[in-house]
C-alpha positions in Angstrom: -0.6 0.3 3.0 -1.0 4.0 3.0 -2.9 5.3 6.0 -5.8 2.9 5.8 -6.5 -0.7 6.8 -7.1 -3.2 4.1 -10.7 -4.5 4.0 -11.0 -7.4 1.6 -14.5 -8.6 2.4 -14.3 -12.0 0.7 -16.1 -15.0 2.3 -14.1 -18.1 2.8 -14.4 -21.5 4.4 -11.6 -22.6 6.7 -11.1 -25.5 4.3 -8.8 -23.3 2.2 -6.1 -24.0 4.7 -6.6 -27.7 4.9 -7.2 -29.0 1.4 -4.2 -30.2 -0.6 -2.8 -28.4 -3.5 -4.3 -29.4 -6.8 -2.3 -32.4 -8.2 -2.1 -30.7 -11.6 -0.1 -27.9 -10.0 2.7 -30.2 -8.8 4.3 -30.9 -12.2 7.2 -28.6 -11.5 8.2 -28.5 -7.8 11.6 -26.9 -8.4 10.5 -23.5 -7.4 8.7 -24.6 -4.3 11.6 -26.8 -3.2 14.1 -24.0 -3.6 11.9 -21.6 -1.6 11.4 -24.2 1.2 15.2 -24.8 1.2 15.8 -21.0 1.6 12.9 -20.4 4.1 15.1 -20.5 7.2 17.3 -17.8 5.7 14.3 -15.8 4.6 12.7 -16.0 8.0 16.0 -14.9 9.6 16.0 -11.9 7.3 12.4 -11.2 8.0 12.8 -11.4 11.8 15.8 -9.0 11.6 13.8 -6.5 9.5 10.8 -6.8 11.8 12.9 -6.2 14.9 14.7 -3.2 13.4 12.1 -1.3 11.3 12.8 2.1 9.7 10.5 5.0 9.0 9.8 6.4 5.6 12.9 8.1 4.3 15.1 6.4 6.9 15.4 2.9 5.3 19.2 3.1 5.0 20.0 -0.1 6.9 17.2 -2.2 5.4 18.3 -1.1 1.9 22.0 -1.7 2.6 21.4 -5.3 3.9 19.3 -6.4 1.0 21.4 -4.6 -1.6 24.4 -6.6 -0.3 22.4 -9.9 -0.6 21.5 -9.0 -4.2 25.2 -8.3 -5.0 26.1 -11.7 -3.6 23.5 -13.3 -6.0 25.2 -11.7 -9.0 23.0 -8.7 -9.6 24.3 -5.3 -10.7 23.2 -3.1 -7.8 22.7 0.6 -7.6 22.0 2.3 -4.3 20.3 5.6 -3.3 17.9 5.8 -6.2 15.2 8.3 -5.2 16.4 8.3 -1.6 17.3 4.9 -0.2 15.9 3.0 -3.2 17.8 0.1 -4.6 17.8 -1.2 -8.2 19.3 -4.7 -8.8 19.6 -5.7 -12.5 20.3 -9.1 -13.9 20.6 -9.5 -17.7 20.1 -13.0 -19.0 19.9 -13.0 -22.8 17.1 -11.7 -25.0 13.6 -11.3 -23.7 11.2 -9.1 -21.9 12.2 -6.8 -19.0 10.4 -7.8 -15.7 10.5 -5.4 -12.7 9.6 -6.8 -9.2 9.2 -4.3 -6.4 9.1 -4.4 -2.6 8.6 -1.5 -0.3 10.7 -1.1 2.9 9.3 1.6 5.2 7.6 1.0 8.6 5.1 3.0 10.6 5.1 5.2 13.8 3.2 2.5 15.7 4.0 0.9 19.1 4.1 -2.9 18.6 1.9 -5.0 20.8 2.1 -8.4 19.1 4.2 -10.0 21.9 6.5 -11.6 19.4 9.9 -12.6 20.7 11.5 -10.4 18.0 9.1 -7.5 18.4 10.4 -4.1 17.6 11.6 -1.8 20.4 12.8 0.9 18.0 11.9 4.5 18.8 12.5 7.2 16.2 11.5 10.7 15.2 9.2 11.2 12.3 9.6 13.8 9.6 7.0 15.8 11.5 9.3 15.9 14.5 7.2 13.4 16.6 9.1 10.8 18.6 7.4 7.5 18.3 7.9 3.7 18.6 8.3 2.1 15.1 6.7 -1.1 13.8 6.3 -2.9 10.5 2.5 -2.7 11.1 1.8 -2.9 7.3 4.0 -6.0 6.8 6.6 -4.5 4.5 9.1 -6.8 6.3 7.3 -9.7 4.6 7.5 -7.9 1.3 11.3 -7.5 1.6 11.8 -11.1 2.6 9.5 -12.3 -0.2 11.5 -10.1 -2.6 14.7 -11.8 -1.5 13.2 -15.2 -1.9 12.0 -14.3 -5.4 15.5 -13.1 -6.3 17.2 -16.2 -5.0 14.8 -18.6 -6.7 15.1 -16.8 -10.1 18.9 -16.9 -9.9 18.7 -20.6 -9.1 16.4 -21.1 -12.1 18.4 -18.8 -14.4 18.9 -21.5 -17.1 15.1 -21.7 -17.5 14.3 -18.0 -18.3 15.6 -15.4 -20.8 15.3 -11.7 -20.4 16.2 -8.9 -18.0 15.2 -9.0 -14.3 15.0 -5.7 -12.5 14.5 -6.1 -8.7 13.8 -2.8 -6.9 13.4 -1.9 -3.2 11.3 1.2 -2.8 11.4 3.7 0.1 8.6 5.9 1.5 5.5 4.1 0.3 3.7 5.1 3.5 4.2 8.7 2.6 3.0 8.2 -0.9 6.2 9.4 -2.6 8.7 6.6 -2.9 7.7 5.4 -6.4 7.5 9.0 -7.6 11.0 9.7 -6.2 12.5 6.7 -7.9 10.9 7.5 -11.2 12.1 11.1 -11.0 15.6 9.8 -10.3 15.6 8.1 -13.6 14.3 4.6 -12.9 13.0 4.2 -16.4 15.9 6.1 -18.0 19.0 4.9 -16.1 17.9 1.3 -16.0 16.2 -1.2 -18.3 12.6 0.0 -18.7 10.1 -2.8 -17.7 7.6 -4.4 -19.9 6.0 -5.9 -16.8 5.9 -4.6 -13.2 5.0 -7.0 -10.3 4.5 -6.7 -6.6 2.5 -8.2 -3.7 1.0 -6.9 -0.5 0.3 -9.0 2.5 -3.3 -9.1 3.6 -4.9 -9.0 7.0 -8.2 -10.1 5.5 -7.2 -13.4 3.8 -6.1 -16.7 5.3 -2.4 -17.3 5.3 -1.2 -18.5 1.9 -4.3 -17.5 0.0 -3.7 -15.3 -3.1 -6.1 -12.5 -4.0 -6.2 -10.8 -7.3 -8.2 -7.9 -8.7 -8.3 -7.0 -12.5 -8.5 -3.3 -13.2 -8.6 -0.8 -10.3 -7.5 -2.5 -7.2 -6.4 0.4 -4.9 -7.6 4.0 -4.7 -6.4 7.6 -5.3 -5.6 9.0 -1.9 -5.6 12.8 -1.3 -5.1 14.6 1.9 -6.8 18.0 2.0 -6.7 20.8 4.6 -9.5 23.4 4.8 -8.6 26.4 6.9 -11.9 28.1 7.9 -11.5 31.7 8.9 -13.9 33.8 11.0 -14.0 36.7 13.4 -13.4 35.7 17.0 -14.9 37.1 20.1 -16.7 36.4 23.4 -18.9 33.4 23.5 -21.6 35.5 25.2 -21.8 37.8 22.2 -21.9 35.6 19.1 -23.6 38.3 17.1 -20.4 40.2 17.1 -18.4 37.3 15.6 -18.3 35.1 12.6 -18.1 31.7 14.1 -15.7 29.4 12.2 -16.9 26.3 14.1 -20.5 26.8 12.9 -19.2 27.5 9.4 -16.9 24.5 9.6 -19.8 22.3 10.7 -21.8 23.4 7.7 -18.9 22.6 5.4 -18.6 19.1 7.0 -22.3 18.4 6.4 -22.3 19.7 2.8 -19.2 17.6 1.9 -21.3 14.5 2.5 -23.4 15.3 -0.6 -20.4 15.1 -2.9 -20.5 11.3 -2.9 -24.2 10.8 -2.2 -25.6 13.4 -4.7 -22.9 14.3 -7.2 -21.4 10.9 -8.2 -22.9 7.9 -9.9 -23.9 5.5 -7.0 -21.8 2.8 -8.8 -18.7 5.1 -8.8 -17.0 4.4 -5.4 -15.6 7.4 -3.5 -14.9 8.5 0.1 -14.7 12.0 1.6 -13.9 11.7 5.3 -13.2 14.6 7.7 -10.7 13.0 10.0 -10.0 16.0 12.2 -11.8 19.2 13.2 -9.6 21.6 15.2 -10.7 24.9 16.7 -10.9 26.9 19.9 -9.2 26.8 23.2 -11.8 27.7 25.9 -15.5 27.4 26.7 -16.4 31.0 26.3 -14.3 32.1 23.4 -15.3 32.0 19.8 -12.1 31.4 17.9 -11.2 33.0 14.6 -10.1 29.9 12.8 -11.0 26.2 12.4 -9.1 23.5 10.5 -10.6 20.5 8.8 -8.3 17.6 7.8 -9.8 15.4 5.1 -8.9 12.1 3.4 -10.4 11.9 -0.1 -10.4 8.6 -2.1 -11.5 7.6 -5.6 -10.5 5.3 -8.5 -10.6 7.3 -11.7 -8.8 10.6 -12.2 -12.1 12.2 -13.4 -13.8 11.3 -10.1 -10.8 12.5 -8.1 -11.0 15.9 -9.9 -14.8 16.1 -9.3 -14.3 15.6 -5.6 -11.4 18.1 -5.2 -13.3 20.8 -7.2 -16.4 20.1 -5.2 -14.5 20.5 -1.9 -13.3 23.9 -2.9 -16.7 25.0 -4.2 -18.5 23.9 -1.0 -16.0 25.6 1.3 -16.3 28.9 -0.5 -20.1 28.6 -1.0 -20.8 27.9 2.6 -18.6 30.8 3.6 -20.5 33.1 1.3 -23.8 31.9 2.8 -22.4 32.7 6.3 -21.5 36.2 5.3 -17.8 35.8 5.4 -16.0 38.7 3.6 -13.9 37.9 0.5 -10.6 38.4 2.4 -11.6 35.7 4.9 -12.6 33.0 2.4 -11.5 29.5 3.4 -8.2 28.2 2.2 -8.3 24.7 0.6 -4.8 23.1 0.5 -4.3 19.7 -1.3 -1.2 18.0 0.1 1.7 17.0 -2.2 1.7 13.5 -0.9 -0.9 12.3 -3.3 -1.1 8.5 -4.0 -2.6 7.6 -7.4 -4.9 4.7 -7.8 -3.4 1.3 -8.7 -4.6 -0.4 -11.8 -3.9 -4.0 -12.6 -3.8 -4.8 -16.4 -7.0 -6.8 -16.6 -6.1 -9.4 -19.3 -2.7 -10.0 -17.9 -4.0 -10.3 -14.3 -6.7 -12.8 -15.3 -4.2 -14.9 -17.2 -1.8 -15.0 -14.2 -4.7 -15.8 -11.9 -5.5 -18.9 -14.1 -1.9 -19.9 -13.7 -1.9 -19.3 -10.0 -5.0 -21.5 -9.8 -3.2 -24.3 -11.7 -0.2 -24.0 -9.5 -1.7 -23.5 -6.0 -5.2 -24.9 -6.4 -8.5 -23.2 -6.7 -9.1 -22.9 -3.0 -6.0 -20.8 -2.6 -6.7 -18.2 -5.4 -9.6 -15.8 -5.1 -10.8 -12.7 -6.9 -10.8 -9.9 -4.4 -12.8 -6.6 -4.6 -11.0 -3.3 -5.1 -10.4 -1.4 -1.8 -10.1 2.2 -0.9 -6.6 1.9 0.6 -3.7 3.6 -1.2 -0.5 2.1 -2.6 1.9 4.1 -4.7 2.8 1.0 -6.8 0.3 2.4 -9.3 2.8 5.0 -10.4 5.0 2.5 -12.2 2.1 1.8 -14.6 1.0 5.4 -14.8 4.5 6.4 -16.0 4.0 4.3 -19.1 0.6 2.7 -19.6 2.0 0.3 -22.2 3.5 -1.7 -19.3 1.6 -4.7 -17.9 1.2 -4.2 -14.2 -0.1 -6.5 -11.4 0.0 -6.4 -7.6 -1.5 -9.3 -5.7 -2.6 -9.9 -2.2 -1.1 -12.7 -0.1 -3.1 -13.6 3.0 -1.3 -13.6 6.3 -4.0 -14.4 8.9 -2.8 -17.5 10.9 -5.0 -20.6 10.6 -6.2 -20.7 14.2 -7.2 -17.0 14.2 -8.9 -17.2 10.9 -11.0 -20.2 12.1 -11.9 -18.4 15.4 -13.0 -15.4 13.4 -15.2 -17.5 11.1 -16.7 -19.5 13.9 -17.1 -16.9 16.6 -17.2 -13.6 14.7 -14.2 -12.2 16.4 -12.5 -9.3 14.7 -9.1 -9.7 13.2 -6.3 -7.0 13.5 -6.1 -4.9 10.4 -3.0 -3.7 8.6 -1.5 -0.7 10.5 -2.7 -2.3 13.8 -0.2 -2.7 16.6 -1.4 -6.3 16.9 -0.9 -7.3 13.2 1.4 -10.4 13.2 1.1 -12.3 9.9 2.0 -15.9 9.5 5.2 -14.8 7.9 6.4 -18.2 6.7 3.3 -18.7 4.5 3.2 -15.1 3.3 6.9 -15.2 2.3 6.8 -18.6 0.7 3.6 -18.1 -1.2 4.6 -14.6 -2.5 8.1 -15.8 -3.6 6.6 -18.7 -5.4 3.9 -16.6 -7.1 6.2 -13.8 -8.2 8.9 -16.2 -9.4 6.4 -18.3 -11.3 4.9 -15.2 -12.9 8.3 -13.9 -13.9 9.3 -17.2 -15.4 6.0 -17.5 -17.3 6.7 -14.1 -18.8 10.3 -14.8 -19.7 9.6 -18.2 -21.2 7.2 -16.6 -23.6 4.2 -15.5 -21.6 
């Protein structure tokens, strides 16, 4: 999940993990039986991917291993789509085109889970920083769930008709992998989907619980740099300078009014100054300060309001401080923009009803939208006639969930070095949910 922990603030009772599945959902156990049969293989795959994670843009080995497994299942596989992206296609008669996506990249985080298969990988980021690497966002469960879905759909091939497009996406954590695959002809070189599906593991739901959100589910994410310029000098003679730290502080304060005074209170948004960099010594007034912002919203209109407001405030405060025109602040919006993710509301609600019938009402909950980012939304934005849905699959182990509910202890979030989902439940639940959804669609959804 792009640069932010997931925060699904949904109240639960521990009973969700102990109540039996609704009897009405057991009419067809073929999918569940197949997944359980494959679970040792899927867990072996998961542990390997967990132990040998790869950073954004470096997913060569993960992609190659899973591409080969897809070929063995009979898919027509194309490698190196938009970087290390993989597209696996299986045509099985007339019917809709269903695309199922998993992301592959890990994070520059040192693992502290204590797992016997914990990562000890160290790599260099694109920014030139050497760092330990960990699947702290759980993309290893996504890949293993993707494989379980592919294997089960092949096993059930006689029971569905249409075209299955299984994709492995690079560079989600940098907000560019979906864009790169689309720019490399994902919708032109391969069957264009009528439906796009994915899941994300959740650090805020009990293991095996499915969360769904109709409409906006994840946010627009922008990274903005403001370079505040001034006139440096001796700290004892501030009147001879134009202090960029004072100006930067004014900008930080004024930015808070963008959300509190310029947006409808019911229109969620975030403007956070995550870094304020300036100066090198106690008695020197520097000539520059840098503010690093994360900006989050749902609608494109709100996003533009925030970005325009940031530029206006930076310039306005500089004018008020007497900064000359040639030293006006520079506002740079980074290219690695992640658009908001929108779940097709009617389709998502219908699938949620079917999840409830299959898994039982205690294992399916409507979750609120969050301000985290996920570039899965680009697949829908590329053609809004497509039905799109990403679901959450809880990964918090039963004992830790119970302890948190009873004692109020905090749980590790996504991107935490301590995040260790109950992988068996995440993978099995996700594979069953995605397989069942695809089969519902391709049996005449």
